[in-house]
Every structure is written in structure tokens, then in C-alpha cells.
N, C-alpha and C positions, 0 to 999 in steps of 0.2 A: 426718442420717446415714442412708445406705442399708444394707442387710443386708451387702453386700460390704465396706464400710467398718467396720462394727461387727466383723465376723470379723477383719479385718486388725488392728484396734485392740486387740482383747482379748488380754491376756497376763497372766501371773501377777505381781502386784505385791507386793513384800516390804517397802516402807517407805511409810507413809501420813502425810499431814499431820494435824495436830491441828485438824481442821475437822469440825464436826458434820454428820451426815446426818439429814435430816428423816425422822422415823418414817413420815409419811404417804407420802413418796417410795418408801420400802422396801414399804409395803403396796401401793401401785400397781404396782411392778415385780413383786412376787411374784404378784399377782393376774393380771397379763399373762402371766407365765411359766407359769401354770397351764394355758394354752392349748397347751402342749407335747403332742406325741403321746403317747398312752397306749393300749397294747393293751387292748381290751375296755372302755376308759374307766375302768379301775380307779383311776387317779390315786393311786398307792401312796405319794407323797411326803408326809412329816409334818415340818413345819418348826417350829423354835423359835428365836426371834429374842432375841439379847442386846443390849439397847439400850445407849446411852451411860451412861444413869443406873445400869443394872445391872452394867456391865462391870467396875468395881473390885471389887465383892463377888464376882462370879463368878470372877474371876482369883485372888483370894485363897483362895476355896474350892478351886480346882483345885490351887493350889500346896500347900496343906495336905493335900489328898487324895493327892497323889503319882501315880505310875504303877502300872498293874495288871501282873499277871505275864504276861499274854498279850493281844495286840490282839484287837479284836472280830472281826476276819476277817484272812486273809492278804493283806496289801496288794499284794505282788508274788509271783509264783509261785516255789516253791523251785527252785533250780538254773536261774535265768533264763538263757536262752541267747542267742547272737547271732542277729539284730542288735539284739534288744530290750535286752540287757545293755549293748551298746555305746552305745545312744542314751541310756540312763539315766546311764551313766558320764560321757558328754561333757557333758550339760546340767548335771550337777553340778559338773564341773571348770570349765566356762564361768562358772557362777555364782560359785564361789569365787574365780576369777580377778578378776571385777569387785569382789568383797569385799576383795581383797588378802590372802586367807587361804591360805597354802601347804598342800599336802597333809599334811605332817608336824606341822601345828599342830592337834592333835586337840582340845585344849581350846577353842580358838576356833571349830572346826567344830562341836563339841557346843553350844557357847553360841549359835551362829547357829541350829542346829536347834531349840534350846529356844524361839526367838522365834516358832515356829508356835503355841506355847501361850500367847501374848499377842495372837493375831491379827495379828502383825506390827505392832502399834501401831495398827491400824484402830480407829475409834471404835465401830463396831458389827460384829456378825458374826451368823451363824446356823448352826443345825445341821440337817441333813437326815437323817431316820431312815426306816426301812422296817419293815413288819410282818415278823416271822420267818417267817410262812407263805408269803411271796412267794418267787419263784424268779428265775433269770437273766432272763427277759424283763422282769420288773418292775424289776430292777436297771438294765436298759437305759433303762427310762422315767425313772429318776432322773437318768441322764446327760442325757437330752434336756431335762428340766426345768431342771437346773442350767445347761446350756449356753444355754437360752433366757433364763434370768435374767441370765447374764453378758453376753450380747449386748445386752439391754435396759438393763443398767447401763452399758455402754459408750456406748450412745446417749444416756443421761442424764448423761454426763460423769463417771460413778463408775468406780472401779478395783475389781478383786476378786482373790481368790486362793482357789481350791478347795483344801481341806486334808484329804486322807485321813489325815494324821498324828494327827488327833484320835481315830482308832480305838483308839489306845493309851491314851486317857484316857476311854474311854466310861463307866466306872464313876463317875468323878468328875463327868462331865457329867450322867449320869442322876440321881445323888443330889442335884444342884442343881436340875435341871429338873422332876424328879419324874414322869417318864413311866413307863409300865408296862413290866415285863419282856418284854411281847410285841413291843416295838419293839427294832430294832437300829440303832445309830448307824452311818451310812455315811460322812459327812464333815462338816466345818466349812466355813464360807465367810467370809473376811475381806472387809469392804465398807467403802469410804471413798473419799478423794481421794488419788490418787498424789503423792508427793513427787518433783517434776520434777528435783531436784538430786541424787537418790540414784542412784549409778552402777548399783547392782544392778537397778534398775528399767528400765535400758535392755536387759536380757537379752531376746532373742527366740529361742526354742528353734528348733533346726532341724526341718525336715521333709524326709523321704526324697522323692526325685523320684517322680512318678507311675508311671514305668516299673518301679519296684521293688515296687509293692504293687497295681498294677491290670492286668488283662488284658482286652482287647477282642477279641470274636469276631464 
């Protein structure tokens, strides 16, 4: 698989097969992803992997811990404006249409949202943290690291879903993993093999045409 194919293949998967992922493969993919660009070579990513063996205990811990009062950071800007608001609304409606959940079925939508916190059934997952001393440039490094990992995972036949929703459970995650208060949880990542029969996995989010966001001089 070349880079173009990997970029086209990568998408957020929300139903995974009950098929194990070898820890050695994860180690290799993470090691390769660490070649992602990093300003000043700071390499600010700090990763914590939840293996299949640890997953049941971790999920039980998070269920007992519950939600915190505030997320670790503001996931979306307050008063999100158009066209960003429109894009977010549409991808949500497209997803729920594939799931067969109407807009007025709040209970079903909340139940589906809660699946974030089981890694959508993926056998393994990991968390990406960053030192609180770091700033926006280092946060961009995290994005490049995570994208590198997801493309490498696609090349290896794995599926992924990056999950900022875990920022609302950072206290539970920290209390289980035991990392220091100097680290901030950025996101989780579900990793496994996609269920090809799940309709929601056919979702491919729209991208605005080049003319709307690029200018050539």
C-alpha cells in the first residue's frame, strides 16, 4: 500500500471485530510513527497502551469512576461558527442515519456516544498525553504523530478511531494509568480490525473542495 492509498483508506471505525491485535505489531507501528515531524525534535507525545489483557479491568475502572465535571480541555470552540458548525452537524447526522437512530431518540444517541468509552469494542487502545508545559506547536506535533500511526495502521490492515471524547474521562484514565499531574490527556485511539458488515463503518466524512480553503498566488 502506498501513501496515497493509506490516506484514502483511513477513516474512523466504530465497530470492531473480536480479533486480537499482536502487541508486537503495535510496538512496531508506534516506533515507526515516532518518525513524525516534531519541531525542535521535542517528540512531545507520551503514549499509554491498553492491551487486550488489561482492557476488561480498565473499562470496569472507568465505569466506576464516572465522568468528571469538566473536560481536560475545550474540545470544540465555544460558539462554533459556519462552515465548521455545518460540517460537524452533517457528519453527525450522516453517522446516525447509518445507525438508524433518529434525531429525537436522545436515549439511543447517548447510548451510542457512550460506546466511545469502550473503545467501540476494539480489542486494544491507547492514550496520547502531552506535558502541560507544552504549547500549540507541540499539540500540532501530536496530530502529526497520530496521523502517522493511523496511516501505518492502515498499511498493516488495522482500523483506528481517534477519540478526543476521552478528555471527559481524563481523571479516570489518570487514576488507572498512574501518570503524573504534569501530563494532560489529549485523546484515546481505538485500534483493531474493522467489522466489514457494520453499516456505520461505511461512513466517509465529506471534505470541502479545494477552492473553499486554498488560494494560489
